[in-house]
N, C-alpha and C positions, 0 to 999 in steps of 0.2 A: 090803833093809830087813826081810826076814822075812815080809812080807805082813800083811794086815789082822789075822788072828787073833793072830799073834805080837806085834804092836804093841799091840793092845787089851789083851792079857793082861799085857804088860810094864807098861803104864800102870796096870792094875788092881793089880798088885803094888806100885806106888809109893804107892797109897792103902790098902794092907793088905787088898786083896780077893783072893779065890781066883781062879785062872784059870777060864775058861769053855771048854766044848767049842765047836767051830766053829759048830754050829747055834745055840747060845745067843748067841755073838758076833754072828752075822748078825741075830738078833732084837733085839739091843741097839743096833744101829747105825741112825742116821737118815741120810738124804741131804740135802745142802744144795747148791743151785745156786751155782756159783762160776765165775769167768772161765775156769778150766781145765776146766770140765765139772762133774762131780758130786764133791762132797767127802763123805767118810764122817765123820759126827759122832757122838761118844760122850759120854755124861754119866754120871758115877758119883760116889758119895759113900762115903767111908771115913775113914781116918785117915792124916794126913801122917806118913810113916815117919821124917822128920827131927825133927819137933817133937812127935809123939805127940798132936797136936790133931786134932779132927774137920776134915775137908777135903773139898772137892768139886773134881773135875777134869772139865773140858770140853775135849775134844780133837778135832782135825780132821785127817784124813789126805787129802791132795789129790794124786792121781796126775796127773802132767803129763809127757806124752811118756815118756821113759825115766827120769824122775826122780819122786821122791815128796817132797812138802813136808809138814811136820808143824807144827801149831800147837797150843799147850796153854795153858789157863787153869787155874791151881791155886791154891786158897786157901780162905778162910773160906766156908762154904756159902751164907750169906746174901749176901755180897758177890758170889760167883760167880753166884748167881741174878740179882742186880740187874744185873750186867754181861754176862749171856749174850747178850742181843740185840746189844749193841755188839760183842762178840766175833764173832758171826756176821756182822755187817756188815763187820767188819775182814777176815774171810776172803773175803767176797764182793767186797771192793775190792782184794784183793791183785793186784799186778802182777808178772808173771813175765818173766824175761829174754828169752825167746823169743817173747813176745806181740807 
């Protein structure tokens, strides 16, 4: 999957933001308790490359054994803010096949 830095920077590119160095990526990541352990949560605001409209992306990267699960919320910044808590609860409620 390329690791944390590669995935965060790929997502940043999807909302028109420049890539970050590894140290900056680490500073931009929050952790969230999830059934699989710790999820890496990122929150960024930029421009949707498909629509040209302002957009906010909240993403989670959840390592689980030899797999990595990805969750993304992308859309209007105000709607994303309103739904952020529900998105986090969704990640915390995710059931994994080997659980």
